N, C-alpha and C positions, 0 to 999 in steps of 0.2 A: 246688424241684421237681427231681428227678433223673429224667432220661430214659435208659433203657437203650438203648445203641447196638447195632443189629443189624448185626453184621459181615458176614453173608452178603448183606444188602441193599446195604450200601455197597461190598462187593466187586463185586457185580453192576453197580452204578451207576458204579463206578470205570473201567469200560472205555469209551473214547471212542465206539466204534461203538454200544454199547448206549445211551449217553446221546443220541447222534444219533437212534437209533430211537425213544426215548421222546419226544424233541422232535418228530419227525415224527408220531408218534401223537397228541401233544397238539395239533398244529397243525390237525387236522381230523378227518375221518371215520375209522372203523376201517379197518385195512389188512390185506392178506394178506402172507405172507412174500415172495411174488413181487413185489407192488407196492413193498414196502420195498426189495427187492434192486435194483430199477430206479433207486433214488435213493441207493444206497450203493456204496462201492468194494469190495464183497465179493460172493461168490456167493450164490445163493438158499439153498444148503445151509448156508453160514455164518450167514446171517440166521436160518434155522430154529434153529440151535444157540444163537444169542444170544437168540432169543425164548424158547427152553426155559429158559435161565438166568433171564431176567426173570420168566417164569411161575412158576418154582420158588420165587422169593422173594416172589411175590404182586404184583409191580409191574404186570404185564399179565395179562389173562385172554383166553382164546380162546373164540369162539363158532363152532361148526361151521355151515358154510353150503355144502351140497352136498359137493363134493370138497375144498373149501378150509376154512381156519379164518381168521376175521377177528379181529384183535387190537385191544384197547383198553387204555388205561391204567386201572389200578384207582385211582381218585381217593382213596379212603380210605388206601391204602397209600402213595401219593405224599404225602399230607398227613402221614402218620406219618414219612416220610423227611424232610420239611421241618422238622417239629418236632424230630427228632433233630439235624439240622444246626444249627438255631437254638440248641438246648441246648448242643451242643458249642461253638458260637461264643461263647455267653455264658460258658461255663466258661473258654475260652481268653482272652477279654477280661479276666476277673477275674484270671487268672494273670498276664497281661501287665501289668495295673495294679500288682500286687504286685511284680513284677520291676522295674518303673519306680520304685516308691517305694524299694526296696532300693538300686537304682543311684543314685538321687538322694541318699539318706542317705550312701552311701559317698563320693560326690563332695563332699557338704557336709563330711564329716569330713576328707577330704583337703585341701580348701581351708582349713578351720579350722586343721589341723595345719601347713600350709604358711605361713599367716599368722602363727601363733604362733612359728614358727622364725625369722622375720624380725625379731622384737622383741629 
């Protein structure tokens, strides 16, 4: 199974502030930009910009509530991100196993040649 990696999604998640925001949203109820900014080392305006990035890639969605917007994590998009990460991990695990086999074969050949020289 090949999973296409969404570079925009991973670029959005790659920012540590945005990852913290997602963690905060996953930890409980929906939150506003103001309530998130109270728990982060950035301004409310910066939080709003980060939320816009997360919204653009579909990782969060906003629900209007009066003058504010309440943000929640889109669980389907988060599950998609987890599946992509798992697929990338599996691909790299396979690559690393191949590299290990190649390195072991090279080492085996070196030892074999070294032992043959001593005879």
